[in-house]
C-alpha positions as CSV (number, residue, x, y, z in Angstrom):
1,M,5.3,13.7,-10.1
2,E,2.5,11.0,-10.3
3,L,3.2,7.3,-10.4
4,F,0.0,5.8,-9.1
5,P,-3.2,7.4,-10.6
6,D,-4.4,4.1,-12.0
7,I,-3.6,2.3,-8.7
8,I,-5.5,4.8,-6.6
9,R,-8.5,4.6,-9.0
10,D,-8.5,0.8,-8.6
11,L,-8.3,1.1,-4.8
12,R,-11.4,3.3,-4.9
13,N,-13.2,0.7,-6.9
14,F,-12.0,-2.0,-4.4
15,L,-13.5,0.1,-1.5
16,D,-16.7,0.7,-3.4
17,A,-17.1,-3.1,-3.9
18,G,-16.5,-3.8,-0.2
19,N,-19.0,-1.1,0.8
20,A,-21.6,-2.6,-1.6
21,R,-21.1,-6.0,0.1
22,G,-21.5,-4.5,3.6
23,V,-18.0,-5.5,4.8
24,L,-16.5,-2.0,4.9
25,R,-16.5,0.5,7.7
26,T,-15.0,4.0,7.5
27,Y,-13.9,6.1,10.5
28,G,-12.0,9.2,11.3
29,S,-8.5,8.8,12.6
30,D,-9.2,10.0,16.1
31,V,-9.3,7.5,19.0
32,D,-10.6,8.2,22.5
33,D,-7.4,7.5,24.3
34,P,-3.8,7.4,22.9
35,W,-2.3,3.9,23.2
36,P,0.8,3.6,25.4
37,E,4.1,3.2,23.6
38,G,6.0,0.0,23.8
39,R,9.6,-1.0,23.6
40,K,11.4,-0.9,20.3
41,N,11.7,-4.3,18.6
42,N,8.9,-5.6,20.9
43,I,8.7,-9.4,21.0
44,I,5.4,-11.2,21.5
45,L,5.7,-14.9,21.9
46,G,3.1,-17.3,20.5
47,A,1.8,-18.2,23.9
48,D,1.1,-14.6,24.7
49,T,-0.6,-13.8,21.4
50,G,-4.2,-12.8,21.2
51,V,-4.6,-12.1,17.5
52,E,-2.2,-12.6,14.5
53,L,-2.6,-10.6,11.4
54,G,-1.1,-11.9,8.2
55,N,0.6,-15.0,9.6
56,P,3.1,-16.5,7.1
57,H,0.5,-19.3,6.5
58,D,-2.2,-16.8,5.7
59,E,-2.6,-14.2,2.9
60,S,-0.8,-10.9,3.5
61,A,-0.4,-7.7,1.4
62,S,1.1,-4.4,2.5
63,F,2.0,-1.5,0.2
64,M,2.0,2.3,0.0
65,V,1.1,4.8,-2.8
66,W,1.2,8.6,-2.9
67,S,0.0,11.5,-4.9
68,G,0.8,15.2,-5.2
69,L,-2.7,16.1,-6.4
70,P,-4.8,17.8,-3.8
71,G,-8.0,16.1,-2.9
72,I,-7.1,12.7,-4.3
73,I,-6.4,11.3,-0.9
74,N,-9.2,11.5,1.7
75,D,-7.1,12.8,4.6
76,G,-7.9,11.3,8.0
77,L,-10.1,8.4,6.8
78,L,-9.5,4.9,8.0
79,H,-11.2,2.1,6.2
80,I,-11.6,-1.4,7.8
81,M,-12.8,-4.2,5.5
82,G,-13.7,-7.1,7.8
83,P,-13.5,-7.6,11.5
84,D,-11.5,-5.3,13.7
85,I,-9.1,-6.9,16.2
86,P,-11.6,-7.1,19.1
87,E,-14.0,-8.9,16.8
88,V,-11.6,-11.6,15.5
89,Q,-12.9,-15.0,16.6
90,T,-10.3,-17.4,15.2
91,G,-7.1,-15.8,16.6
92,T,-5.6,-15.4,13.2
93,V,-6.8,-13.6,10.0
94,P,-5.4,-12.7,6.6
95,F,-4.2,-9.1,6.6
96,G,-4.0,-6.3,4.1
97,K,-2.7,-2.8,4.7
98,V,-2.7,0.0,2.2
99,V,-1.4,3.5,3.0
100,L,-2.4,6.4,0.6
101,L,-0.5,9.6,1.1
102,E,-0.9,13.1,-0.2
103,V,2.6,14.6,-0.6
104,K,4.1,18.0,-1.5
105,G,7.2,18.7,-3.7
106,M,7.8,15.2,-4.9
107,T,10.1,15.5,-8.0
108,G,12.2,13.3,-10.2
109,E,15.3,14.3,-8.2
110,N,13.9,13.5,-4.7
111,C,11.1,10.9,-5.1
112,Y,13.5,7.9,-4.6
113,A,14.9,9.2,-1.3
114,R,11.5,10.4,-0.1
115,H,9.8,7.1,-0.9
116,R,12.4,5.3,1.1
117,R,11.8,7.6,4.0
118,L,8.0,7.0,3.8
119,D,8.4,3.3,3.5
120,G,10.4,3.3,6.7
121,V,7.6,4.8,8.8
122,R,6.1,1.3,9.5
123,Y,9.2,0.4,11.5
124,D,8.8,3.5,13.7
125,I,5.6,2.3,15.2
126,S,6.0,1.2,18.8
127,L,2.8,0.3,20.6
128,K,2.5,-1.7,23.8
129,G,1.4,-5.2,23.0
130,Y,1.9,-4.9,19.2
131,M,4.7,-6.5,17.2
132,M,5.2,-6.1,13.4
133,R,7.5,-7.9,11.0
134,A,7.6,-6.9,7.4
135,V,9.2,-8.2,4.2
136,S,8.6,-5.2,1.9
137,Q,10.0,-6.7,-1.3
138,Y,7.2,-9.4,-1.0
139,M,4.6,-6.9,0.2
140,R,4.0,-8.9,3.3
141,E,3.4,-7.7,6.8
142,W,2.9,-10.0,9.8
143,S,1.7,-8.6,13.1
144,R,0.9,-10.0,16.6
145,V,-1.2,-8.4,19.2
146,S,-0.8,-9.7,22.7
147,R,-3.7,-11.2,24.6
148,E,-3.4,-8.5,27.2
149,A,-3.6,-5.7,24.5
150,V,-6.7,-7.3,22.9
151,E,-8.4,-7.5,26.3
152,K,-7.6,-3.8,26.9
153,G,-9.1,-2.8,23.5
154,F,-6.2,-2.6,21.0
155,S,-7.8,-2.2,17.6
156,L,-7.0,-1.3,14.0
157,R,-8.3,2.1,14.8
158,V,-5.5,2.5,17.4
159,L,-2.9,1.2,14.9
160,G,-4.3,3.5,12.1
161,S,-4.2,6.5,14.3
162,A,-0.6,5.9,15.3
163,L,0.4,5.4,11.7
164,M,-1.3,8.6,10.6
165,S,0.5,10.6,13.4
166,H,3.9,9.3,12.3
167,Y,3.3,10.1,8.6
168,R,2.0,13.6,9.4
169,A,5.2,14.3,11.3
170,I,7.0,14.3,7.9
171,D,7.2,17.7,6.5
172,F,6.2,16.8,2.9
173,V,3.2,14.7,3.8
174,S,-0.1,16.7,3.7
175,G,-2.7,13.9,3.9
176,V,-3.0,10.2,5.1
177,E,-5.6,7.6,4.3
178,I,-5.4,4.0,5.4
179,I,-7.1,0.7,4.4
180,F,-7.0,-2.4,6.6
181,I,-8.4,-5.7,5.2
182,T,-9.2,-8.7,7.3
183,S,-12.4,-9.8,5.6
184,S,-11.1,-12.8,3.6
185,T,-8.2,-14.4,1.9
186,A,-9.8,-13.4,-1.4
187,D,-10.1,-9.7,-0.5
188,V,-6.5,-9.5,0.7
189,R,-5.4,-11.3,-2.5
190,S,-7.4,-8.8,-4.6
191,A,-5.7,-5.9,-2.8
192,G,-2.4,-7.6,-3.3
193,I,-2.9,-7.8,-7.1
194,I,-3.3,-4.0,-7.1
195,G,-0.2,-3.7,-4.9
196,E,1.9,-5.9,-7.3
197,R,1.3,-3.3,-10.0
198,A,2.4,-0.5,-7.6
199,M,5.5,-2.5,-6.6
200,R,6.5,-2.8,-10.3
201,L,6.4,1.0,-10.5
202,I,8.5,1.3,-7.3
203,N,11.0,-1.3,-8.5
204,A,11.4,0.4,-11.8
205,M,12.1,3.7,-10.0
206,N,14.6,1.9,-7.7
207,R,16.4,0.3,-10.6
208,M,16.8,3.5,-12.5
209,T,18.0,5.4,-9.4
210,E,20.3,2.7,-7.9
211,E,21.8,1.4,-11.1
212,M,21.5,4.6,-13.2
213,S,20.5,2.2,-16.0
214,F,18.6,3.7,-18.9
215,D,18.9,0.8,-21.4
216,C,15.1,0.4,-21.9
217,G,15.5,-2.4,-24.4
218,S,17.0,-4.8,-21.8
219,C,14.9,-3.6,-18.8
220,E,12.3,-5.8,-17.4
221,Y,10.2,-2.8,-16.4
222,V,10.0,-1.3,-19.9
223,D,6.2,-2.0,-20.0
224,V,5.4,0.1,-17.0
225,C,7.8,2.9,-18.0
226,S,6.1,3.2,-21.3
227,E,2.7,3.5,-19.7
228,V,3.5,5.9,-16.8
229,Q,4.6,9.4,-17.5
230,G,6.0,9.9,-14.0
231,L,8.6,7.1,-14.5
232,R,9.6,8.7,-17.8
233,N,10.1,12.0,-16.0
234,I,12.3,10.3,-13.4
235,R,14.3,8.6,-16.2
236,N,14.8,11.9,-18.0
237,V,16.0,13.7,-14.9
238,L,18.4,11.0,-14.0
239,R,19.7,10.8,-17.5
240,E,20.4,14.5,-17.5
241,H,22.2,14.3,-14.2
242,A,24.3,11.4,-15.5
243,A,25.2,13.4,-18.6
244,D,26.1,16.5,-16.5
245,R,28.5,14.4,-14.4
246,K,30.3,13.1,-17.5
247,A,30.6,16.5,-19.0
């Protein structure tokens, strides 16, 4: 079940362009010392904030894609385009986050439920001195890192390592690759344009599954469904199930 082959290809081109400009660094996911956990729904007040990522007044883009094809996702790699948190000089930067997952057993029957489970992982992260707020339907993610955490070395590598650990705890996830973008408003916006196409695919899947609507002539997502075989497969499976229930 493949929905995002073109999206993943464009993300590779995006990374290649960042590397050519000298603004991209790539790391393994391991960090020297695990970061201590924080309280759920951690609150960091403005006065205590050291760095803000994706403030509502700045550009922000956050999305996730997955593939069931082995080797498409570079498991364990973390890409940082722009300054890491200890290197931020202004206190606030635009922020992009893209999660690429290798998955097993994703089918027309289960991809909706599994995608929702994967999308919820971001809310499971609880790190001392880190606060995240997300508006998934707008692909936005706003984070604060406390001044104390910055001074003690909190970094995107710490955050990426924690995210990877949480995704790997899911039985059908076999690989995780993450991209963080802090280089410029333009770079975050470019990633966001790629993400908007991914979100249209997700929204099309959600509409079919939640509304059981197969009237392609009146659907606003008919363009993406006609281009992506994976969406047509989901539609056909759901249509068969609907017919079986009526029989």
